N, C-alpha and C positions, 0 to 999 in steps of 0.2 A: 504494500500500500504506500502511496505517495503522500503528498501534502494533505493533511487533514485540517479543516478550518471551519469556522462558523460564518455562515452567510445570512443576511437579514432579508426577510420577506415581510414588508410592512411592520418593521420593528420586532418581528418574531424571529428568534434565532433558529436557523436550520443547520444542523451539523452535516458536513459533507466531506468527502475524501476523493482525491484524484488518484486513480490507479494507473500508474505509468505504463505498464505492459499492455493494457487495454485501451489507453488513451480515452478514458471514460470517467466522468464524474458519477459518484454514488452519493445519494442523499438519505438521511435518516427518515424512514417512513413515519415513525411516530411524530417527529417534529413537523413534518408536512401535514399530517392528519391534524395535529394540534392547531396549526395555522389556519387550515381550511375550515375547521369546525369552531374556530375562535375559542379554543379550550386551552387555558394557560396552565391548568393542572396536568402535570406529566402523567400521573397514574391514570387519570380519566382518558387521556389521549391514548395511552398504551392499551387500555381495555377496549377502546373503540376500535383500534387497529386489530386487536386479537379477534374480536367478533367479526370484523370485516374479512379478515384473513380466513376464518372458519367458513364464512359464507361463500367466499370465492373458491375455497377448496371443495366444498360440496357441489358447486356449480361446474367443477372440473377445470377451473382456470389454471393455466400453466404458470401464471404469475407467482402463485404460492410455491409451486414446485421449483421454479427457477430463482426463487428469492435468495439473495446473498446475505451474509452476515459479515460485518467488519467491526473491528474494535474502535470505539469512539469514546471520547471523554464523557462520563456520566455526571450526574448532578453531584456525586460525592467526590468528583475529581479523579476517579479511577477509570482506566481504559476497560470498557466492557463491550462484549459482543452485542450488536444491535442489528435489527433488520434494516437493510438498505435496498435502494432501487436505483437503476440507471435512469437517465432522462426518459428513454422510451417506455420503460416499465412504469415510471412514475406517472406519465401522462395517462396510462391505462387505469392506474389505481385511482387517480383523481376523478375519472369518469364515473367511478362507483361511489363517490362521496357527494351527497347533496349539499351544496354550499353556494351561497351567493357570490363568494369570491371566485369560485371555480367556473361558474356559468359562462361569463364572457370568454373565458379561455376555451371552454368546450365548443362554443359557437365558432370561435376562430379556428379551432382544430378541425371542426367538421368542414369548414370551407377550404382550408388550404392543406390540411393533413401534414403528415410527417415530412414529406418532400420539401414543403415550403420552409420548414424549420431548418432543414439541411441547407437550403439555398441561402438563408440568412447567415448561417455559420460559414458557408463557403460559396460565395457568389459565382465561382468558376463553374459550378454545376449547371448554370443556365446563363448563357451569354445574353439572351434576350432581355433578362431582367437586371443584368449586371450594372448597366449605367445608372438606372434608377436606384438600385440598392447602394452603390458606392456614394452617389450624391446625397442620399439620406444620411449616410454615415459621416458626412462632413468632409469627404476628400475633395481636393481641388480639381478643377476640370482638366488641368494639365496632367496631374497624376492619373486621373481616370483614363484619359486617352492613352497614356503609356501602359496602364494596366490592361486595357482591352487589347492592345497590340501584343502584350505578353501572353494573354490567353490564346490568341491566334497562333503565336509561335509555339506554345505548348501543344496545341491541337495538331499542328503539322508534325511535331515530333512524335506524339503518341500514334498518329496515323502511320508514320514511317516505321515505328516499332511493331505495330500490328502487321504491317506488310512483311517485316523480317521474322515474323513468328513469335515475337515476344508476347508473353501472356499478361493480361491485366492483373492488377493486384500486387502480389509479392514481387514479381519480376520487374514490373514498372517501378516499384518503390526502390529496388536494389539499384537499377540504372540511374534513377533520379539521385540517389545518394552518391553514386560515383561522380556524377556531374557536379553536385554540390561540393563534395570533398575536394575535387580537382581545382575549383576556382575560389572557394571560400575557406577551405581547410576544415570544414565541418559537414557532418551528415545533416539531413533535414531535421532530425530530432535534436541533435546537438545545437543546431542553429536556433530552433524554437526555444530550447532551454536558455540559450544565451540572451534571447530577447524576452524571456519571462512569459512565454506563450504555452498554452495547453492544447486545446483543440482548434484554435484559430488558424486560419490559412496563413502560412509563412509569407507568401508573396504580398498579401494585404498589409503586412507589417514591415515591408522593406522601404528604404529610402529610394528616391528616384534612381540614384546611381547603383544601388544594390540591385534594383529591379532591371536596369539596363544591362548590367553585367550577367545576371542570371539568364536574361533573354538572349544575350550574345552566346552564352554557353550552350543553351538549348538549340538555337538556330544553327550554330556551328556543328553540333552533334548531328543534326538532321542532314546537313550538307555532306558531311563526311560519310554518313551512313548510305546516302544515295550513291556516292562514288564507290565505296568499298563493298556495298551490298553484303554485309555479314550474314551468314546463314546459321550461326550457332549463338547461343546465349552468351558464351564466353567472348565471341567476336563482338557482339553488341556491347558488352561490358567494356571492352577495350576502346571501342569507338566513343562511348560515353565519357570515358576518362580523357580521351584526346580532345573532345569538344569542350569539356570543362577546363582543361589545361590551357586552351587558347584564350578563354576568358580570364583565366588566372594570370596569364602574361599581360593582358590588358589592365587588369587590376593593379599589378605591380608597377606598370608604367604610370598609371594615374597617381598612385601613392607616392611614387618617386618625385613627381612634379608638384604634388600638393603638400607633401610632407606629413600627411595624416592617413590613417586607415580608412578604407572604404567601408569596412564592416562596422556597423554600429549596433549597440545593445538596445537602442531606442526602438520601441514598438510604434504602432500607428498612432495611438493616443498621444504619446510623447512627441512624435514627429509633427503631428498636426498642431500641438500647442506651440511648438517652436515657430512654425509658419505663421500661426495666428499672432504671436507676439511680434514677429518681424513686420507684419502688415500693419498692426496697431501702431508700432513705433514709427513706421514710415508715414502713416497718415498724420501722426502728431507732428512730425518734422515738417511735412508739407504745409500743415495748417499754420504752424508758427512762422514759416517762411513767407506765407501770403498775408500775414498780419491779421488772420482771422482768429476769433476767440473760440 
């Protein structure tokens, strides 16, 4: 189990834990039940969950069968096993709880379903909605245009991989890591950890220069693959490393001229705050220069 923490839902504490191997958040079901039923008494919330769990079991629900337990800090300060649920499991449990707090969420869930939630977490899953999603998140138009180009470059790369017989899932991930290591010195997971990310999309949290270099690495990999036409996974892995290395050389050249690292630990929120601060400062300077109050 990874990071365990308390998150707030309308001032109600919800114990949660990040499981690194699964890249999944797990939440204390009792805490969620307490929040939805507006029950501050832990024991009453626990009894409510026990009854609900029994009813779900009688109905043959797989939720109970697949229910996990993790150690979380109890009221006495000790780490004790408690029933937890992933995001997907939690949404199904919430549907079984009559609550005025849950109803708007149920309506939303009925309209857009699980796929829309995944789109919000990773806009790359749907190019059609990407522009709107990024704009709502506060990204600049310049960054959005760059990001959409990066999505196209990634799509061309994955199409090339499929042509070469590379399988989606694990093999795609391995080749992506090869590219990432070759230009940034880190795997995707290491890069995410460096930026303090969990399930968020790494590219959504890159600076413009990081995004450009990653795009160069993937575009170069695509071109090398088209020329060499690797017919084995090992061959594709070598090509991925070569494509990443080309971007790595570009990175080294940029860093030599600028005197600072291209790689930044800042994530999207921090990067946007910097841009906002610069714009605010620039506006203030211009205002003062024009003699306006």
